[in-house]
N, C-alpha and C positions, 0 to 999 in steps of 0.2 A: 587220749582218744586212740583206740586201736586202729590198725590199718583198715580193717573191714568197716569200722564205723566211719573212718575218713572217706572211704570209697562211697558208702551209702549217702554221706552228706553232700559230697561235691561232684561225684562222677555221674554224668548224664548219658553215657554211651552204653554199649553192650556189656552188661555186667559179667557175663560168662567169659568174654574176651578179656576183660579187666582182671578177673580172678586168675586166668591162665597166665597173663603177663606177670602178675604178682607171684604166682607159683614158680615162674621161671627166673625169679630173682631181680625183677625190675622194681625200683623204689616206687612206693605208692604215690609220692608227690609228682613223679614224672608221668605216671599213668593218668592221674587226675589233671595235672597241668598247673597246679598251684600249691601254695603252702601258707599256713598261718604263721605270722611272725609279729610279735609284740602287739597283737590285737589287730593287725592289718593283714590284708590278703595280697600275696605276690604270685605272679605267674612264674613258673620255672619250667625249663626243659633241659636237654642234655648239653646245652651250651653254657650252663651255669651250675655252680655248686648249690646243693640243697642247704638252706640255712639251718643251723643247729641251735639247740637250747643254749649252749655256751655262748653263742654269738648274741643271743637275746640278753644274756647276763652282762656281756660287754657293753651293749647299748644302754642298758639300765644304769650301769655304773657311770658311764659317760654323761648321761642325762643328769644324774644327781650331782656329779662333780661340776658340771658346767653351771648349774643353778647356784652352786656354792661359790665358784671362782669368779664368775663374770656377771656384771650388773647391766650390761647393755648388749646389743645385737653382736653376734660373733661370726667369725669366718671359720668354716669347717671344711676339711678335705678328707675324703674316704679313698684310700689307696687299694686298688683291686676290688672294685665295687661289685662285680658279678651281677647278681639279680637286682642290685641297687637297694637291697633291704636295709642295710645300715644307713646309707645316705638319706634315703626317703624317710625312714623312721625318725632320724635326728631332725630332719627338716620339719616333720610334723610336730615333734615334741619340744623344739627349742626355737627361740627367736634367732634366726641364723641365715647366713648365705652359705650354700653348700655346693662344693665342687666334688665330682666323683670321677675317678680314673680307672680305666681297664685297658689291658693290652689287646683284648679280644673284641673285635668289631661285632661279632655275633652276641657276645655277652652284653655289650652296650645297647644293642637293639632291644634285648629283653628288659634291661634297666630303664630305658627311655619309655617303653610301654608301661612299665610299672609306675613310673613317675606320673604319667598321664592318668592312669587308672586311679592313683591315689591323690591326684589333683595338687601336685607340688611342682615348683619350678626349681630345677637343679641344672647346673652346667655340667654336662658329661664330656670328658676329654679322653681321646684315644691315645695311648702311649704306655711306655714302660715306667712303672713306679713314679718317681718325682719329675721325670723329664718334661712333661707338658706344662709344668707350673710356672707362673710368672708373677705371683703375688705372695703375700705372707698371710699366715693363718694363726688363729688362736688355738685350734684343735686339729690334730691329725689322728685319724683312727684307721686301723687296718687289720684285716684278717687275711693275710697273704698266704700263698702256698707255703707249707712248712713241713711236709713229709719227706723224709730221706728216701731217695730213689731205691735204696736197698731194703727199706722197711716193708714188712709184710702187712697188708691191710685187708680188711674184709672184702670178699668178692663183690658184694653188692655195691660197694664204693668203687673198687678198682675197675669193674666191668661196665659202670654206667656214668660216673661223674667225670667231668673234663680233666684230663691229665694236667693241663696248664694251670688249673686252679688247685691242684693237689700237691705236686712235687716241686722241690727246689734243690739247687745244688748245695754243696758244702754241708752235707748232712741235714738239709732242710733249713739252713740258716741264712742262705744267700740273700733273700729279699729283705730280711730284717737288717742285715749288715749294710746293704746298699741304702736303705731308707735312713737308718740312723747316721750313717756317714755323711749324708747330704742334707739332713733335715734342717739344720740351723739356717740354711739358705732360704728356707720357706716358712720358718716359724717366727712369730713375734717373740719379744723378750719374755713376756708372761704367756705361758702356753701349757697345753696338755697334750701328751702323746700316749695313746692307748692301743695296745696290740693284743690280739688273741694269739697264743703260742702253744706249741707242743708241750706236753707235761714234763718232759725231761730237758727242756731248753732254757728254763728260767735262770739258773745260776750263771750260765755263760752269757746270756743276753743282758743280764743286769750289769755284769762287769764290762761288757762291750759298750753298753749305753753310757757308762760313767766316763768313758774317754771323750765323748762328744757333748755330754751334758753334766759336767763336773759339779755344778752348783745346784742341780735339780734334786728333788726327792724321788728316788727310783726304788720301786718295790715290785715284787712278784706276788700277785694275788691269786687266791684259790677260787675254783668254781664250786658249785653246790655239791659236787662229788668229792670235795676236799683234794682236788688235783691242782697243781700249779698250772694256771691257764691264761693269766693276763700279765703282760709287762706294762707297768704304769709309770709314767714320767711326768711329774708336775714341776714346772719352773715358775715360781711366784715372784 
C-alpha cells in the first residue's frame, strides 16, 4: 500500500494538511495515527517506534517456533515493547501469559491503549530492560534500540521517531549485551530468545550469546531481503 493509499484509507482529517505534513517529511503512520501490523491495527505517535516489516517477520518466526517447541500455555516477555505490537500480537496468536517492559512511560501509555483496543490482557512494566522482572519465562523477545550513535540514518527516522527507541551505546550493542548477560536469571531451562538486530551485528552477538548460553542452538537468521536480521537462541 502506498503512502497516499494509506492516507485515503485511514485518515479522516484535512487531506490538504495531511499531504503537506507528508511533503515535509513526517511519516504517514504518525499523520494517520495508526499502523497495520500482522493483521492488527495499532495506534502510534512520536512516543513510539513505527513497527517495521522485519518485526512482523520476527513475530511470525516466534509464533511458528512456539507451536513447535511448547505443548502447553507459555510465559512470554517482550523487552522494549514500544507500541506493544509484538506483545499484543503474540498474545493474540499464542496460548500465553505476556509481560511487556519499556523504560518510557509515554510509550507504555500507547501500548496499554493498544492492548485495550485489541482486547488482550497484558502486564505492562515500567523499567530498564530486565530490571522489573520477578518470574521466569519460556520466551523472551526483543527489538531493542540497536543503532550506533555515530551511524547516519534517514532523516525521516532521525527527525521523527523517539531517540530512546533508536540508539544504543557500544556501537548499538549495549542493550543486547545487558539482556544476554542477565537473561538466565529470568529464563526457564527450556527456552527461546529471539531478537531483531542490525544487519552487521550478527557475528558479534552470536559469539557473545555463546558465553551465557553455551548449550543452546544459536543462529543468526536472515530477513526477506537476505540481510542478517534475527539473533535466535533455542535451549531445549
